[in-house]
DRENTIFI-215044 format. One record per residue: residue number from 1; x, z, y of N, C-alpha, C in turn. Coordinates in Angstrom, 2 decimals, decimal comma, m for minus. Last residue first. Layout:
<pts>
<pt pos="NUM" n_x="X" n_z="Z" n_y="Y" ca_x="X" ca_z="Z" ca_y="Y" c_x="X" c_z="Z" c_y="Y"/>
...
</pts>
This chain:
<pts>
<pt pos="128" n_x="m26,15" n_z="17,94" n_y="29,05" ca_x="m26,40" ca_z="19,14" ca_y="29,95" c_x="m26,68" c_z="18,83" c_y="31,39"/>
<pt pos="127" n_x="m25,05" n_z="15,97" n_y="27,56" ca_x="m26,72" ca_z="16,43" ca_y="27,31" c_x="m26,91" c_z="17,78" c_y="28,07"/>
<pt pos="126" n_x="m22,89" n_z="15,36" n_y="28,82" ca_x="m24,11" ca_z="14,34" ca_y="29,14" c_x="m25,20" c_z="14,89" c_y="28,45"/>
<pt pos="125" n_x="m21,27" n_z="17,43" n_y="27,82" ca_x="m21,33" ca_z="17,22" ca_y="29,15" c_x="m22,47" c_z="16,39" c_y="29,39"/>
<pt pos="124" n_x="m21,42" n_z="16,82" n_y="25,06" ca_x="m21,84" ca_z="18,39" ca_y="25,38" c_x="m22,15" c_z="18,13" c_y="26,92"/>
<pt pos="123" n_x="m20,03" n_z="14,46" n_y="24,93" ca_x="m21,39" ca_z="14,56" ca_y="24,36" c_x="m22,01" c_z="15,82" c_y="24,88"/>
<pt pos="122" n_x="m17,52" n_z="15,22" n_y="25,78" ca_x="m18,42" ca_z="14,02" ca_y="26,67" c_x="m19,77" c_z="14,29" c_y="26,15"/>
<pt pos="121" n_x="m16,80" n_z="16,81" n_y="23,62" ca_x="m16,82" ca_z="17,33" ca_y="24,95" c_x="m17,72" c_z="16,24" c_y="26,02"/>
<pt pos="120" n_x="m16,71" n_z="15,12" n_y="21,66" ca_x="m17,56" ca_z="16,07" ca_y="21,61" c_x="m17,67" c_z="16,71" c_y="22,96"/>
<pt pos="119" n_x="m14,52" n_z="13,26" n_y="22,40" ca_x="m15,84" ca_z="12,78" ca_y="22,16" c_x="m16,97" c_z="13,78" c_y="22,28"/>
<pt pos="118" n_x="m12,35" n_z="15,06" n_y="22,25" ca_x="m12,90" ca_z="14,51" ca_y="23,73" c_x="m13,99" c_z="14,12" c_y="23,60"/>
<pt pos="117" n_x="m12,49" n_z="15,68" n_y="19,75" ca_x="m12,64" ca_z="16,62" ca_y="20,60" c_x="m12,98" c_z="16,16" c_y="21,80"/>
<pt pos="116" n_x="m11,76" n_z="13,11" n_y="18,48" ca_x="m13,10" ca_z="13,74" ca_y="18,20" c_x="m13,33" c_z="15,02" c_y="19,19"/>
<pt pos="115" n_x="m9,11" n_z="12,75" n_y="19,72" ca_x="m10,29" ca_z="11,86" ca_y="20,10" c_x="m11,63" c_z="12,47" c_y="19,78"/>
<pt pos="114" n_x="m7,79" n_z="14,62" n_y="18,45" ca_x="m7,83" ca_z="14,99" ca_y="19,79" c_x="m9,03" c_z="13,86" c_y="20,26"/>
<pt pos="113" n_x="m8,07" n_z="13,95" n_y="15,92" ca_x="m8,60" ca_z="15,30" ca_y="16,56" c_x="m8,69" c_z="15,45" c_y="17,78"/>
<pt pos="112" n_x="m6,56" n_z="11,68" n_y="16,06" ca_x="m7,93" ca_z="11,72" ca_y="15,70" c_x="m8,48" c_z="13,20" c_y="15,78"/>
<pt pos="111" n_x="m3,87" n_z="12,47" n_y="16,76" ca_x="m4,76" ca_z="11,75" ca_y="17,44" c_x="m6,16" c_z="11,45" c_y="17,23"/>
<pt pos="110" n_x="m3,35" n_z="14,18" n_y="14,17" ca_x="m3,66" ca_z="14,81" ca_y="15,60" c_x="m4,13" c_z="14,35" c_y="16,63"/>
<pt pos="109" n_x="m3,30" n_z="12,29" n_y="12,40" ca_x="m4,34" ca_z="13,00" ca_y="12,14" c_x="m4,49" c_z="13,72" c_y="13,40"/>
<pt pos="108" n_x="m1,10" n_z="10,78" n_y="13,16" ca_x="m2,28" ca_z="10,13" ca_y="13,38" c_x="m3,61" c_z="11,28" c_y="13,06"/>
<pt pos="107" n_x="0,98" n_z="12,86" n_y="13,19" ca_x="0,54" ca_z="12,13" ca_y="14,50" c_x="m0,92" c_z="11,45" c_y="14,52"/>
<pt pos="106" n_x="0,81" n_z="13,20" n_y="10,02" ca_x="0,40" ca_z="14,05" ca_y="11,04" c_x="0,26" c_z="13,68" c_y="12,57"/>
<pt pos="105" n_x="2,28" n_z="11,40" n_y="8,49" ca_x="0,88" ca_z="10,92" ca_y="8,96" c_x="0,37" c_z="12,25" c_y="9,98"/>
<pt pos="104" n_x="4,98" n_z="12,63" n_y="7,94" ca_x="4,74" ca_z="11,36" ca_y="8,83" c_x="3,22" c_z="11,07" c_y="9,50"/>
<pt pos="103" n_x="3,95" n_z="14,57" n_y="5,99" ca_x="4,39" ca_z="15,13" ca_y="7,57" c_x="4,46" c_z="13,75" c_y="8,45"/>
<pt pos="102" n_x="3,28" n_z="12,76" n_y="3,76" ca_x="2,32" ca_z="13,59" ca_y="4,57" c_x="2,67" c_z="14,01" c_y="6,05"/>
<pt pos="101" n_x="5,82" n_z="11,82" n_y="3,18" ca_x="4,80" ca_z="10,91" ca_y="3,64" c_x="3,69" c_z="11,63" c_y="4,52"/>
<pt pos="100" n_x="7,04" n_z="14,26" n_y="2,68" ca_x="7,65" ca_z="13,39" ca_y="3,73" c_x="6,62" c_z="12,52" c_y="4,31"/>
<pt pos="99" n_x="5,37" n_z="14,91" n_y="0,27" ca_x="5,44" ca_z="15,81" ca_y="1,60" c_x="6,12" c_z="15,01" c_y="2,75"/>
<pt pos="98" n_x="5,72" n_z="12,75" n_y="m1,27" ca_x="4,62" ca_z="12,97" ca_y="m0,90" c_x="4,65" c_z="14,13" c_y="0,38"/>
<pt pos="97" n_x="8,55" n_z="13,04" n_y="m1,64" ca_x="7,83" ca_z="11,75" ca_y="m1,36" c_x="6,53" c_z="11,91" c_y="m0,88"/>
<pt pos="96" n_x="9,16" n_z="15,59" n_y="m2,84" ca_x="9,27" ca_z="15,20" ca_y="m1,72" c_x="8,77" c_z="14,05" c_y="m0,89"/>
<pt pos="95" n_x="7,50" n_z="15,21" n_y="m5,18" ca_x="7,24" ca_z="16,18" ca_y="m4,24" c_x="7,61" c_z="15,94" c_y="m3,00"/>
<pt pos="94" n_x="9,15" n_z="13,30" n_y="m6,73" ca_x="7,94" ca_z="13,00" ca_y="m6,52" c_x="7,35" c_z="13,90" c_y="m5,15"/>
<pt pos="93" n_x="12,33" n_z="13,91" n_y="m5,47" ca_x="11,35" ca_z="13,69" ca_y="m6,30" c_x="10,35" c_z="13,39" c_y="m5,71"/>
<pt pos="92" n_x="14,45" n_z="14,16" n_y="m3,22" ca_x="13,88" ca_z="15,33" ca_y="m3,72" c_x="12,83" c_z="15,02" c_y="m4,60"/>
<pt pos="91" n_x="14,86" n_z="11,38" n_y="m2,73" ca_x="15,86" ca_z="12,33" ca_y="m3,17" c_x="15,43" c_z="13,36" c_y="m3,71"/>
<pt pos="90" n_x="12,42" n_z="10,74" n_y="m1,40" ca_x="12,83" ca_z="10,34" ca_y="m2,95" c_x="14,02" c_z="11,04" c_y="m3,30"/>
<pt pos="89" n_x="12,91" n_z="11,07" n_y="1,33" ca_x="11,96" ca_z="12,17" ca_y="0,49" c_x="11,93" c_z="11,69" c_y="m1,22"/>
<pt pos="88" n_x="14,14" n_z="8,73" n_y="1,95" ca_x="14,75" ca_z="10,05" ca_y="2,12" c_x="14,01" c_z="11,08" c_y="1,11"/>
<pt pos="87" n_x="11,74" n_z="7,21" n_y="1,61" ca_x="12,95" ca_z="6,59" ca_y="0,93" c_x="14,13" c_z="8,04" c_y="1,07"/>
<pt pos="86" n_x="9,83" n_z="8,20" n_y="3,16" ca_x="9,81" ca_z="8,30" ca_y="1,59" c_x="11,05" c_z="8,02" c_y="1,00"/>
<pt pos="85" n_x="10,88" n_z="7,59" n_y="5,64" ca_x="11,04" ca_z="8,99" ca_y="5,28" c_x="10,56" c_z="9,16" c_y="3,86"/>
<pt pos="84" n_x="10,74" n_z="4,63" n_y="5,54" ca_x="12,04" ca_z="5,46" ca_y="5,91" c_x="12,04" c_z="6,68" c_y="5,28"/>
<pt pos="83" n_x="8,24" n_z="4,56" n_y="5,35" ca_x="8,62" ca_z="3,90" ca_y="4,66" c_x="10,14" c_z="4,50" c_y="4,35"/>
<pt pos="82" n_x="7,10" n_z="6,05" n_y="7,76" ca_x="6,74" ca_z="6,57" ca_y="6,45" c_x="7,71" c_z="6,03" c_y="5,38"/>
<pt pos="81" n_x="7,84" n_z="4,25" n_y="9,50" ca_x="8,71" ca_z="5,55" ca_y="9,67" c_x="8,28" c_z="6,07" c_y="8,37"/>
<pt pos="80" n_x="6,32" n_z="1,90" n_y="9,16" ca_x="7,72" ca_z="1,62" ca_y="8,92" c_x="8,25" c_z="3,21" c_y="8,80"/>
<pt pos="79" n_x="3,85" n_z="3,40" n_y="9,70" ca_x="3,98" ca_z="2,90" ca_y="8,42" c_x="5,49" c_z="2,79" c_y="8,36"/>
<pt pos="78" n_x="3,78" n_z="4,20" n_y="12,47" ca_x="3,99" ca_z="5,53" ca_y="11,57" c_x="4,31" c_z="4,76" c_y="10,03"/>
<pt pos="77" n_x="3,69" n_z="2,17" n_y="14,15" ca_x="4,95" ca_z="3,09" ca_y="14,52" c_x="5,19" c_z="3,94" c_y="13,31"/>
<pt pos="76" n_x="1,52" n_z="0,72" n_y="13,68" ca_x="2,85" ca_z="m0,03" ca_y="13,91" c_x="4,19" c_z="1,00" c_y="13,70"/>
<pt pos="75" n_x="m0,26" n_z="2,73" n_y="13,42" ca_x="0,06" ca_z="1,75" ca_y="12,35" c_x="1,67" c_z="1,34" c_y="12,42"/>
<pt pos="74" n_x="m0,67" n_z="3,76" n_y="16,18" ca_x="m0,33" ca_z="4,50" ca_y="15,09" c_x="0,16" c_z="3,70" c_y="13,71"/>
<pt pos="73" n_x="m1,19" n_z="1,11" n_y="17,18" ca_x="m0,17" ca_z="1,91" ca_y="17,65" c_x="0,24" c_z="2,58" c_y="16,81"/>
<pt pos="72" n_x="m3,76" n_z="0,81" n_y="16,05" ca_x="m2,88" ca_z="m0,18" ca_y="16,08" c_x="m1,28" c_z="0,30" c_y="16,40"/>
<pt pos="71" n_x="m5,24" n_z="2,96" n_y="16,98" ca_x="m5,19" ca_z="2,83" ca_y="15,74" c_x="m3,71" c_z="1,98" c_y="15,46"/>
<pt pos="70" n_x="m5,38" n_z="2,44" n_y="19,66" ca_x="m4,46" ca_z="3,72" ca_y="19,26" c_x="m4,12" c_z="3,48" c_y="17,70"/>
<pt pos="69" n_x="m6,80" n_z="0,27" n_y="19,74" ca_x="m5,62" ca_z="0,01" ca_y="20,23" c_x="m4,66" c_z="1,39" c_y="19,62"/>
<pt pos="68" n_x="m9,39" n_z="1,32" n_y="18,44" ca_x="m8,89" ca_z="0,44" ca_y="17,71" c_x="m7,07" c_z="0,15" c_y="18,36"/>
<pt pos="67" n_x="m11,01" n_z="4,12" n_y="18,31" ca_x="m10,20" ca_z="3,39" ca_y="19,16" c_x="m9,15" c_z="2,57" c_y="18,34"/>
<pt pos="66" n_x="m13,02" n_z="4,82" n_y="16,25" ca_x="m12,94" ca_z="5,30" ca_y="17,59" c_x="m11,98" c_z="4,83" c_y="18,80"/>
<pt pos="65" n_x="m12,46" n_z="3,39" n_y="13,97" ca_x="m13,60" ca_z="3,23" ca_y="14,59" c_x="m13,78" c_z="3,73" c_y="16,04"/>
<pt pos="64" n_x="m9,89" n_z="4,31" n_y="13,41" ca_x="m10,31" ca_z="2,69" ca_y="13,78" c_x="m11,58" c_z="2,68" c_y="14,59"/>
<pt pos="63" n_x="m9,68" n_z="6,71" n_y="12,24" ca_x="m9,10" ca_z="6,28" ca_y="13,91" c_x="m9,84" c_z="5,22" c_y="14,20"/>
<pt pos="62" n_x="m10,08" n_z="6,28" n_y="9,71" ca_x="m11,01" ca_z="7,19" ca_y="10,56" c_x="m10,77" c_z="7,05" c_y="11,98"/>
<pt pos="61" n_x="m7,96" n_z="4,66" n_y="8,79" ca_x="m9,13" ca_z="4,31" ca_y="8,32" c_x="m10,30" c_z="4,89" c_y="9,36"/>
<pt pos="60" n_x="m5,75" n_z="6,59" n_y="9,57" ca_x="m5,94" ca_z="5,34" ca_y="10,34" c_x="m7,59" c_z="4,90" c_y="10,11"/>
<pt pos="59" n_x="m6,07" n_z="8,54" n_y="7,62" ca_x="m6,25" ca_z="8,73" ca_y="9,11" c_x="m6,57" c_z="7,53" c_y="9,81"/>
<pt pos="58" n_x="m5,95" n_z="7,06" n_y="5,19" ca_x="m7,42" ca_z="7,87" ca_y="5,48" c_x="m7,43" c_z="8,15" c_y="7,06"/>
<pt pos="57" n_x="m3,26" n_z="6,34" n_y="5,26" ca_x="m4,15" ca_z="5,38" ca_y="5,58" c_x="m5,85" c_z="5,89" c_y="5,64"/>
<pt pos="56" n_x="m1,96" n_z="8,76" n_y="5,39" ca_x="m1,89" ca_z="7,95" ca_y="6,62" c_x="m2,97" c_z="6,88" c_y="6,64"/>
<pt pos="55" n_x="m2,77" n_z="9,82" n_y="2,62" ca_x="m2,85" ca_z="10,60" ca_y="3,88" c_x="m2,79" c_z="10,02" c_y="5,39"/>
<pt pos="54" n_x="m1,67" n_z="7,36" n_y="1,05" ca_x="m3,20" ca_z="7,70" ca_y="1,03" c_x="m3,81" c_z="8,55" c_y="2,41"/>
<pt pos="53" n_x="0,90" n_z="7,32" n_y="0,24" ca_x="0,15" ca_z="6,38" ca_y="1,61" c_x="m1,10" c_z="6,79" c_y="1,50"/>
<pt pos="52" n_x="1,19" n_z="8,48" n_y="m2,19" ca_x="1,76" ca_z="9,09" ca_y="m0,87" c_x="1,40" c_z="8,44" c_y="0,32"/>
<pt pos="51" n_x="0,49" n_z="6,89" n_y="m4,04" ca_x="m0,69" ca_z="7,87" ca_y="m3,54" c_x="0,10" c_z="8,72" c_y="m2,30"/>
<pt pos="50" n_x="2,42" n_z="5,00" n_y="m4,46" ca_x="1,26" ca_z="4,61" ca_y="m3,77" c_x="0,53" c_z="5,75" c_y="m3,37"/>
<pt pos="49" n_x="4,85" n_z="6,24" n_y="m5,23" ca_x="4,72" ca_z="6,07" ca_y="m3,77" c_x="3,44" c_z="5,87" c_y="m3,28"/>
<pt pos="48" n_x="4,76" n_z="6,48" n_y="m7,75" ca_x="5,05" ca_z="7,80" ca_y="m6,93" c_x="4,34" c_z="7,53" c_y="m5,68"/>
<pt pos="47" n_x="4,94" n_z="3,88" n_y="m8,51" ca_x="3,99" ca_z="4,28" ca_y="m8,76" c_x="3,70" c_z="5,71" c_y="m8,10"/>
<pt pos="46" n_x="7,60" n_z="3,41" n_y="m7,70" ca_x="6,85" ca_z="2,77" ca_y="m6,72" c_x="5,35" c_z="3,51" c_y="m7,12"/>
<pt pos="45" n_x="8,99" n_z="4,45" n_y="m10,09" ca_x="9,07" ca_z="5,05" ca_y="m8,58" c_x="8,20" c_z="4,57" c_y="m7,60"/>
<pt pos="44" n_x="8,46" n_z="2,43" n_y="m11,76" ca_x="7,76" ca_z="4,13" ca_y="m11,87" c_x="8,20" c_z="4,75" c_y="m10,71"/>
<pt pos="43" n_x="9,85" n_z="0,38" n_y="m10,92" ca_x="8,20" ca_z="0,43" ca_y="m10,88" c_x="7,67" c_z="1,69" c_y="m10,91"/>
<pt pos="42" n_x="12,49" n_z="1,41" n_y="m11,04" ca_x="12,04" ca_z="1,00" ca_y="m9,92" c_x="10,56" c_z="1,05" c_y="m9,65"/>
<pt pos="41" n_x="12,52" n_z="1,34" n_y="m14,04" ca_x="12,66" ca_z="2,79" ca_y="m13,29" c_x="12,13" c_z="2,77" c_y="m11,98"/>
<pt pos="40" n_x="12,43" n_z="m1,06" n_y="m14,72" ca_x="11,20" ca_z="m0,11" ca_y="m15,05" c_x="11,31" c_z="1,00" c_y="m14,15"/>
<pt pos="39" n_x="14,87" n_z="m2,10" n_y="m13,30" ca_x="13,43" ca_z="m2,78" ca_y="m13,03" c_x="12,42" c_z="m1,53" c_y="m13,45"/>
<pt pos="38" n_x="17,52" n_z="m1,82" n_y="m14,70" ca_x="16,70" ca_z="m0,80" ca_y="m13,74" c_x="15,48" c_z="m0,95" c_y="m12,91"/>
<pt pos="37" n_x="17,49" n_z="m3,99" n_y="m15,83" ca_x="17,33" ca_z="m2,86" ca_y="m16,82" c_x="17,06" c_z="m1,90" c_y="m15,92"/>
<pt pos="36" n_x="18,05" n_z="m5,96" n_y="m14,30" ca_x="17,17" ca_z="m6,25" ca_y="m14,83" c_x="16,59" c_z="m4,84" c_y="m15,65"/>
<pt pos="35" n_x="20,51" n_z="m5,05" n_y="m13,17" ca_x="19,50" ca_z="m4,99" ca_y="m12,43" c_x="18,27" c_z="m5,03" c_y="m13,10"/>
<pt pos="34" n_x="22,29" n_z="m5,28" n_y="m15,27" ca_x="21,98" ca_z="m4,08" ca_y="m15,04" c_x="20,88" c_z="m3,91" c_y="m13,90"/>
<pt pos="33" n_x="22,29" n_z="m8,28" n_y="m15,74" ca_x="21,54" ca_z="m7,46" ca_y="m16,60" c_x="21,14" c_z="m5,91" c_y="m16,05"/>
<pt pos="32" n_x="22,18" n_z="m9,01" n_y="m12,42" ca_x="22,47" ca_z="m9,29" ca_y="m13,35" c_x="21,91" c_z="m8,60" c_y="m14,86"/>
<pt pos="31" n_x="23,08" n_z="m10,14" n_y="m9,07" ca_x="21,90" ca_z="m9,54" ca_y="m9,94" c_x="22,63" c_z="m9,99" c_y="m11,39"/>
<pt pos="30" n_x="25,37" n_z="m8,22" n_y="m7,42" ca_x="25,07" ca_z="m9,44" ca_y="m8,04" c_x="24,18" c_z="m8,94" c_y="m9,04"/>
<pt pos="29" n_x="26,40" n_z="m7,04" n_y="m4,03" ca_x="25,40" ca_z="m6,86" ca_y="m5,24" c_x="25,48" c_z="m8,31" c_y="m6,02"/>
<pt pos="28" n_x="28,23" n_z="m6,37" n_y="m2,19" ca_x="28,47" ca_z="m6,29" ca_y="m3,71" c_x="27,70" c_z="m6,39" c_y="m4,68"/>
<pt pos="27" n_x="27,04" n_z="m6,82" n_y="0,17" ca_x="28,08" ca_z="m8,03" ca_y="m0,31" c_x="28,39" c_z="m7,85" c_y="m1,83"/>
<pt pos="26" n_x="23,77" n_z="m6,60" n_y="1,28" ca_x="24,92" ca_z="m5,75" ca_y="0,23" c_x="25,87" c_z="m6,61" c_y="m0,61"/>
<pt pos="25" n_x="21,79" n_z="m7,66" n_y="2,12" ca_x="22,78" ca_z="m7,43" ca_y="2,84" c_x="24,03" c_z="m6,74" c_y="2,24"/>
<pt pos="24" n_x="19,98" n_z="m7,87" n_y="0,11" ca_x="20,29" ca_z="m8,85" ca_y="0,76" c_x="21,39" c_z="m8,82" c_y="1,81"/>
<pt pos="23" n_x="19,36" n_z="m4,87" n_y="m0,44" ca_x="20,06" ca_z="m5,68" ca_y="m1,42" c_x="20,84" c_z="m7,02" c_y="m0,66"/>
<pt pos="22" n_x="17,97" n_z="m4,17" n_y="1,97" ca_x="19,00" ca_z="m3,62" ca_y="1,73" c_x="19,96" c_z="m4,26" c_y="0,66"/>
<pt pos="21" n_x="15,72" n_z="m6,02" n_y="1,53" ca_x="16,43" ca_z="m6,00" ca_y="2,76" c_x="18,04" c_z="m5,67" c_y="2,51"/>
<pt pos="20" n_x="14,76" n_z="m4,94" n_y="m0,80" ca_x="14,99" ca_z="m6,27" ca_y="m0,86" c_x="16,06" c_z="m6,30" c_y="0,51"/>
<pt pos="19" n_x="13,77" n_z="m2,39" n_y="0,22" ca_x="14,91" ca_z="m2,42" ca_y="m1,16" c_x="15,57" c_z="m4,06" c_y="m1,22"/>
<pt pos="18" n_x="12,00" n_z="m2,73" n_y="1,58" ca_x="13,23" ca_z="m2,34" ca_y="2,63" c_x="14,29" c_z="m2,28" c_y="1,18"/>
<pt pos="17" n_x="10,20" n_z="m4,21" n_y="0,18" ca_x="10,67" ca_z="m4,97" ca_y="1,40" c_x="11,96" c_z="m4,55" c_y="1,64"/>
<pt pos="16" n_x="9,43" n_z="m1,99" n_y="m1,32" ca_x="10,16" ca_z="m3,30" ca_y="m2,24" c_x="10,65" c_z="m3,91" c_y="m0,97"/>
<pt pos="15" n_x="8,53" n_z="m0,43" n_y="0,44" ca_x="9,22" ca_z="0,21" ca_y="m0,24" c_x="10,01" c_z="m1,05" c_y="m0,89"/>
<pt pos="14" n_x="6,05" n_z="m1,74" n_y="1,39" ca_x="7,11" ca_z="m1,68" ca_y="2,28" c_x="8,36" c_z="m1,35" c_y="1,51"/>
<pt pos="13" n_x="4,84" n_z="m1,65" n_y="m1,20" ca_x="5,16" ca_z="m3,07" ca_y="m0,80" c_x="6,20" c_z="m2,75" c_y="0,38"/>
<pt pos="12" n_x="4,09" n_z="1,10" n_y="m1,02" ca_x="4,91" ca_z="0,52" ca_y="m2,28" c_x="5,65" c_z="m0,60" c_y="m1,70"/>
<pt pos="11" n_x="2,15" n_z="1,18" n_y="1,32" ca_x="3,48" ca_z="1,70" ca_y="1,25" c_x="4,58" c_z="1,39" c_y="0,09"/>
<pt pos="10" n_x="0,28" n_z="m0,32" n_y="1,09" ca_x="1,11" ca_z="m0,71" ca_y="2,27" c_x="2,54" c_z="m0,07" c_y="1,87"/>
<pt pos="9" n_x="m1,63" n_z="0,42" n_y="m0,57" ca_x="m0,53" ca_z="m0,34" ca_y="m1,32" c_x="0,62" c_z="m0,85" c_y="m0,30"/>
<pt pos="8" n_x="m3,82" n_z="1,55" n_y="0,50" ca_x="m2,41" ca_z="2,44" ca_y="0,63" c_x="m1,40" c_z="1,81" c_y="m0,25"/>
<pt pos="7" n_x="m5,93" n_z="0,09" n_y="0,07" ca_x="m5,34" ca_z="m0,09" ca_y="1,27" c_x="m3,96" c_z="0,61" c_y="1,19"/>
<pt pos="6" n_x="m6,54" n_z="1,03" n_y="m2,42" ca_x="m6,17" ca_z="m0,31" ca_y="m2,24" c_x="m5,20" c_z="m0,62" c_y="m1,06"/>
<pt pos="5" n_x="m7,66" n_z="3,50" n_y="m1,64" ca_x="m6,43" ca_z="3,59" ca_y="m2,82" c_x="m5,91" c_z="1,68" c_y="m2,55"/>
<pt pos="4" n_x="m9,60" n_z="2,91" n_y="m0,09" ca_x="m8,34" ca_z="3,74" ca_y="0,35" c_x="m7,50" c_z="3,70" c_y="m0,68"/>
<pt pos="3" n_x="m11,47" n_z="1,63" n_y="m1,68" ca_x="m10,94" ca_z="1,12" ca_y="m0,83" c_x="m9,66" c_z="1,37" c_y="m0,13"/>
<pt pos="2" n_x="m12,19" n_z="4,17" n_y="m3,36" ca_x="m11,56" ca_z="2,85" ca_y="m3,99" c_x="m10,73" c_z="2,20" c_y="m2,99"/>
<pt pos="1" n_x="m13,33" n_z="5,77" n_y="m1,36" ca_x="m12,09" ca_z="6,14" ca_y="m1,86" c_x="m11,44" c_z="4,90" c_y="m2,44"/>
</pts>
């Protein structure tokens, strides 16, 4: 579980990258005292996003031994989608963040379930 917590840091890192990209292309942004005073609130917001990355991280960890290509595809599609979803979910507070991130992780969990079912079916066919 400790490793999963560490690996789920991709979500807050993605949020920081998204914020930097948004600020870089905002012509009206001028760094100053207001940006510095907003920093603690931003860090607290990132504290809520870190656990929201755990469901997708767990799904990808469990999917990895079964199919590396499927894991890479799920990560490449669902991780950026999670960052965007969490940005929208943040409008509804911490529960929105966790709900949106969990919803986006569903395709990875469904892929894992399908692969487990296929492996189980192959095992029963080989046994008989």
